[in-house]
Backbone as a ProteinNet text record, in pm:
[ID]
protein_1_A
[PRIMARY]
MNGNELYATALVTGKRQITIPREVCDYLKIEIGNKVIFREKAGKIVFERDEIINQCKAEVDKTFKVNFIMPFDTISDMLSLGQIDHFEGVFKYGENTIRNNGKVIIQKEYTNAPPQVMRIVESVDELIKIKEDLFSTSKI
[TERTIARY]
3749.4	3818.7	3962.2	4054.6	4191.8	4212.6	4325.8	4351.4	4364.9	4373.2	4391.5	4261.3	4151.3	4023.9	3956.9	3883.7	3808	3673.2	3634.4	3503.1	3441	3319.7	3248.9	3099.6	3022.5	2876.5	2815.5	2691.4	2617.9	2471.4	2405.3	2264.9	2178.3	2073.9	1979.3	1871.5	1849.1	1749.7	1610.5	1511.4	1373.5	1354.1	1443.7	1437.8	1526.2	1570.9	1658.5	1792.9	1841.9	1971	2073.4	2200	2308.8	2418.4	2495.1	2615.1	2731.3	2811.2	2925.2	3032.3	3072.8	3174.5	3304.9	3369.7	3493.8	3597.8	3606.7	3705.3	3682	3554.4	3519.9	3553.6	3518.7	3551.6	3702.2	3777.4	3922.8	3976	3926.3	3971.5	3941.5	3821.6	3780.8	3813.2	3871.6	3904.2	3779.3	3671.2	3545.3	3547.3	3521.8	3518.3	3376.4	3348	3216.7	3190.7	3073.9	3036.8	3062.7	3139.3	3163.2	3037.2	3027.7	2919.2	2968.2	2877	2907.6	2810.3	2848.3	2767.5	2732.2	2607	2564.6	2525.7	2585.6	2546.8	2553.5	2481.7	2477.2	2593.5	2662.3	2771.8	2774.4	2747.6	2748.1	2655.4	2537.1	2437.8	2457.8	2556.6	2582.2	2578.3	2555.7	2557.9	2697.8	2755	2888.8	2873	2947.9	2945.8	3084.6	3091.1	3221.6	3212.7	3325.7	3336	3312.7	3234.2	3206.6	3321.2	3420.7	3540.6	3508.9	3420.3	3391.6	3325.5	3219.4	3149.3	3241.4	3315	3402.8	3516.5	3568.3	3674.1	3619.7	3500.7	3441.3	3417.9	3367.2	3341	3470.1	3578.2	3705.6	3755.2	3741.3	3788.7	3706.2	3575.1	3491	3521.8	3536.2	3564.1	3693.6	3792.9	3921.8	3922.1	3841.1	3853.3	3734.5	3618.6	3498.1	3498.9	3478.6	3472.1	3338.1	3280.9	3152.7	3176.2	3120.9	3124.1	2987	2984.1	2859.6	2836.4	2724.4	2687.7	2603.5	2654	2587.9	2526.4	2393.2	2329.8	2340.8	2408.5	2431.7	2299.9	2202.8	2074.2	2006.5	2016.3	1951.7	2015.7	2149.8	2213.5	2195	2187.8	2161.7	2020	1924	1785	1772	1848.8	1844.4	1883.1	1984.6	2026.3	1919.2	1863.4	1760.3	1637.5	1607.1	1488.6	1520.2	1644.9	1683.2	1693.8	1712.7	1722.9	1869.3	1919.3	2060.6	2097.4	2008.5	2037.8	2056.8	1971.7	1983.5	2113.3	2141.6	2263.1	2385.6	2391	2503.5	2510.7	2395.2	2391.2	2445.9	2413.2	2463	2615.4	2668.8	2813.3	2881	2817.8	2872.8	2881.2	2776.8	2778.2	2891.7	2910.5	3020.1	3156.1	3174.6	3301.5	3327.1	3223.7	3238.9	3273.9	3215.2	3245.2	3393.5	3445.5	3587.7	3676.3	3640.1	3719.7	3724.1	3624.1	3619.7	3672.4	3759.5	3829.7	3741.6	3624.6	3540.7	3562.1	3482.4	3488.5	3349	3344.6	3218.1	3214.9	3108	3091.3	2979	3014.4	2914.1	2871.7	2742.1	2695.4	2573.5	2562	2448.9	2351.4	2225	2124.6	2038.7	2014	1933.4	1809.7	1700.2	1578.2	1599.8	1562.1	1571.9	1714.7	1813	1952.8	2030.3	2135.5	2213.2	2280.8	2303.3	2370	2513.2	2561.7	2697.1	2780.8	2893.3	2982.6	3049.5	3032.6	3093.9	3230.4	3239.8	3363.2	3368.1	3487	3509.3	3599.9	3550.8	3620.3	3678.7	3809.8	3877	3935	3921.4	3973.9	3866.7	3868.5	3772.1	3791.8	3916.9	3943.8	3882.7	3895.6	3837.8	3684.9	3624.8	3479	3431.7	3503.6	3468	3477.3	3577.4	3593.4	3474.6	3433.2	3316.7	3192.9	3173.9	3057.9	3059.9	3176	3187	3162	3215.3	3193.1	3044.6	2978.3	2834.2	2756	2787.1	2714.5	2736.3	2859.5	2888.9	2825.7	2801	2739.7	2586.9	2532.1	2385.9	2330.2	2200	2136.6	2083.7	2137.5	2089.6	2169.5
15892	15766.3	15794.6	15711.7	15724.8	15631.6	15637.2	15560.6	15411.1	15361.8	15218.7	15145.2	15216.3	15152.9	15102.1	14993.7	14936.2	15007.1	15042	15102.4	15040.1	14986	14926.8	14940.6	14937.2	14943	14823.3	14791.7	14684	14724.9	14682.7	14713.2	14603.8	14639.8	14543.9	14519.2	14392.3	14358.5	14351.5	14326.6	14312.6	14195.8	14099.8	13985.8	14007.1	14132.6	14169	14096.7	14070.6	14005.8	14108.6	14081.6	14165.9	14076.6	14132.9	14066.7	14127.3	14042.5	14093	14138.8	14262.6	14311.6	14230.7	14215.4	14138.1	14187.7	14320.7	14376.2	14325.5	14315.8	14268.6	14119.4	14041.4	13896.9	13876.8	13951.6	13939.2	13978.2	14088.3	14139.3	14039.7	13981.2	13887.3	13741	13718.1	13581.8	13494	13550.2	13477.3	13407.5	13276.5	13196.6	13145.2	13103	13047.2	12929.3	12926.9	12819.5	12852.3	12959.5	12998.9	13059.3	13053.6	13117	13251.7	13346.1	13477.3	13507	13602.5	13639.7	13787.8	13821.4	13959.3	13970.3	14066.6	14083.9	14230.6	14262.5	14400.4	14421.5	14535.6	14569.4	14722.2	14767.2	14911.2	14989.9	14934.6	15004.3	14995	14917.7	14899.7	14751.1	14720	14580.5	14548.6	14443	14397.8	14273.4	14268.5	14157	14093.8	13960.5	13894.9	13750	13694.3	13553.5	13468.8	13362.6	13273.2	13172.8	13205.3	13121.3	12982.6	12973.5	12844.4	12749.6	12792.3	12706.8	12668.6	12765.7	12737.1	12643.7	12656	12567.6	12424.7	12408.7	12275.2	12210.3	12285.1	12230.8	12177.8	12252	12208.9	12082	12074.2	11955.7	11832.9	11846.9	11733.6	11687.5	11780.7	11743.7	11664.4	11691.9	11624.1	11487.1	11467.2	11344.8	11249.7	11296.8	11214.3	11110.5	10985.3	10877.5	10806.4	10765.1	10695.8	10549	10461.2	10318.4	10276.8	10168.2	10118.3	9977.2	9957.7	9824.6	9757.9	9645.5	9572	9445.3	9439.5	9319.1	9202.2	9097.4	8982.2	8921.3	8907.6	8846.8	8926	9058	9142.7	9124.8	9125.4	9109.2	8967.8	8872.2	8733.8	8721.5	8786.3	8785.3	8853.1	8961.1	9030.3	8935.2	8855.9	8758.8	8653.5	8602.7	8498.8	8547.3	8675.6	8733	8791.2	8780.3	8831	8982.4	9047.8	9193.8	9236.2	9208.1	9230.2	9378.1	9466.5	9610.5	9658.1	9611.8	9649.8	9594.1	9468.7	9401.8	9481.9	9516.4	9594.4	9732	9793.1	9925.2	9924.7	9821	9810.4	9799.5	9718	9701.8	9827.6	9898.5	10024.7	10126.5	10129.9	10219.3	10179.6	10049.5	10000.9	10042	10031.9	10072.3	10221.8	10302.6	10447.2	10477.1	10402	10420.1	10394.2	10284.5	10251.7	10357.2	10402.5	10505.9	10636.1	10658.4	10777.2	10746.9	10645.3	10608.3	10544.7	10496.5	10423.6	10273.9	10197.5	10051.7	9997.8	9877.3	9807	9696.7	9694.2	9592.8	9500.9	9376.4	9278.4	9205.1	9204.7	9139.7	9053.3	8951	8858.4	8903.1	8910.2	8953.2	8834.2	8828	8719.5	8777.4	8704.9	8747.1	8732.5	8833.9	8835.3	8817.4	8855.8	8849.9	8962.8	9008.5	9114.6	9065.1	9155.4	9115.2	9068.5	8980.5	8927.9	8977.4	9042.4	9090.2	8970	8958	8847.2	8887.4	9013.5	9056.8	9209.2	9265.1	9407.6	9422.5	9495	9507.2	9648.2	9654	9783.6	9814.3	9722.2	9750.3	9720.4	9799.9	9783.5	9646.8	9605.5	9475.7	9360.5	9367.3	9263.2	9262.6	9381.9	9390.5	9334.8	9365.7	9313.7	9161.3	9106.5	8959.4	8896.9	8958.6	8908.7	8911.8	9020.5	9034.3	8925.3	8905.5	8801.5	8662.5	8634.3	8503.2	8480.6	8583.2	8569.8	8547.8	8624.4	8614.7	8476.7	8425.5	8296.9	8178.6	8193	8083.5	8091.6	8203.3	8214.3	8128.1	8110.1	8025.1	8104.5	8220.1	8305.4	8277
8044.2	8020	7979.2	8030.7	7982.8	7864.5	7799.1	7678	7699.1	7824.3	7851.5	7877.6	7887.9	7918.7	7792.1	7808.1	7696.5	7688.1	7568.2	7547	7423.7	7438.5	7325.2	7349.2	7242.8	7254.2	7181.5	7219	7152.6	7145	7040.7	7018.2	7078.8	7151.3	7206.8	7101.5	7064.7	6962.6	7024	6939.9	6985.5	7081.2	7076.8	7169.3	7292.3	7312	7423.6	7418.2	7299.5	7281.6	7236.7	7270.2	7222.7	7164.6	7075.2	7025.6	7102.2	7163.6	7240.3	7141.3	7149.1	7056	7065.3	6953.2	6945.8	7046.9	7062.8	7156.2	7298.3	7336.6	7470.7	7483.4	7381.8	7384.1	7394.3	7316.4	7320.9	7458.7	7512.5	7641.5	7755.3	7754.3	7860.2	7827	7709	7662.6	7658.2	7603	7588.4	7453.2	7457.2	7335	7312.5	7191.2	7159.7	7253	7313.3	7405.2	7551.4	7579.7	7718.5	7778.5	7909.5	7983.8	8035.6	8047.7	8103.4	8217.2	8301.2	8417	8406.6	8436.8	8455	8601.8	8675	8814.7	8852.8	8958.2	9006.6	9102.9	9084.9	9176	9190.3	9309.2	9340.7	9247.7	9222.1	9142.1	8991.7	8948.1	8805.4	8773.1	8645.7	8601.6	8551.5	8607.6	8569.6	8483.3	8376.6	8281.8	8286.4	8306.9	8314	8267.9	8235.1	8196	8320.6	8310.2	8423.6	8434.4	8512.7	8524.4	8578.7	8677.2	8740.6	8642.5	8575	8478.3	8363.8	8309.4	8196.6	8236.3	8357.7	8407.1	8420.2	8479.1	8495.7	8360.7	8264.9	8132.2	8070.6	8082	8024.2	8091.9	8225.2	8296.2	8259.6	8249.1	8213.5	8071.9	7979.3	7841	7828.3	7911.4	7902.1	7968.1	8070.3	8149.2	8138.9	8097.1	8100.6	7988.4	8024.7	7926.5	7942.2	7831.7	7833.7	7800.9	7880.5	7852	7799.9	7725.7	7667.1	7718.4	7786.9	7835.3	7727.9	7679.5	7571.8	7631.7	7643.9	7698.7	7600.4	7641.9	7554.7	7506.5	7596.9	7559.7	7447.9	7454.7	7354.4	7217.6	7211.1	7080.3	7026.5	7115.7	7074.8	7018.1	7084.8	7037.4	6901.2	6881.3	6751.7	6638.9	6662.4	6560.5	6538.9	6647.9	6637.9	6562.1	6577.8	6512.7	6375.1	6331.6	6199.8	6192.3	6304.9	6308.2	6288.1	6171.3	6140.6	6147.5	6098	6102.7	6247	6337.8	6478.6	6537.8	6507.2	6553.9	6508.7	6380	6326.1	6393.3	6414.5	6476.9	6618.7	6695.7	6833.1	6831.7	6742.6	6736.7	6682.8	6592.2	6542.2	6656.2	6739	6855.2	6949.7	6969	7052.7	6998.7	6866.7	6804.6	6828.4	6811.6	6834.8	6980	7071.8	7214.1	7240.2	7185.3	7204.7	7139.2	7020.9	6952.7	7032.5	7115.6	7201.3	7341.8	7350.4	7474.2	7580.6	7542.7	7637.2	7622.8	7693.3	7688	7659.5	7601.8	7582.7	7686.5	7762.7	7866.5	7822	7790.8	7750	7876.3	7901	8023.2	7996.9	8075.4	8070.4	8177.8	8142.2	8239	8280.8	8408.3	8464.2	8530.2	8523.9	8592.6	8742.1	8816.9	8963.3	9014.9	8937.2	8982.3	8913.5	8977.1	8912.4	8785.6	8689.4	8565.7	8593	8508.6	8522.2	8404.6	8435.5	8330	8266.1	8135.6	8062.4	8007	7964	7900.6	7895.5	7911.3	7894	7772.4	7672.2	7544.9	7534.1	7504	7496.7	7358.9	7263	7128.6	7023.7	6918.1	6809	6743.3	6723.8	6660.9	6741.5	6872.3	6958.7	6947.2	6942.8	6930.8	6797	6689.6	6556.9	6555.9	6620.9	6628.6	6702	6811.5	6886.3	6797.6	6725.1	6635.8	6529.5	6467.6	6362.6	6419.5	6539.1	6601.3	6631	6684.3	6713.2	6585.9	6482.8	6356.7	6293.1	6297.3	6233.3	6307.8	6438	6513	6516.2	6463.9	6460.8	6347.1	6348.9	6249.1	6132.6	6107.9	5997.9	5872.9
[MASK]
++++++++++++++++++++++++++++++++++++++++++++++++++++++++++++++++++++++++++++++++++++++++++++++++++++++++++++++++++++++++++++++++++++++++++++

């Protein structure tokens, strides 16, 4: 070996696991949560960072947004049945969705017909106003 080559060892545990030495992680730019590949090449096992999987993960994490469909009939029924904790929980989930750059889609569902979008909510303040209006008009 010349002085420019990386050399490291790792112990195989009883579960056939190894800890990747820090030098190897630094050299291959492997971070916690990254995927790695083991493959055969010319009679030897090659270990490398999985560029394709790690690239896809980064792209999805940056662009993927989750929307929350809130069935109007269900939240209305919760109020009618006095299920305030469930009602509050649904709206709390909606607030978290908006805070994570998603939208809340309130829709009316009909038997034997496609659901009808009643409103698309993009701000927490607007969602809170809807919740307060529904609660104030209920008979609870």
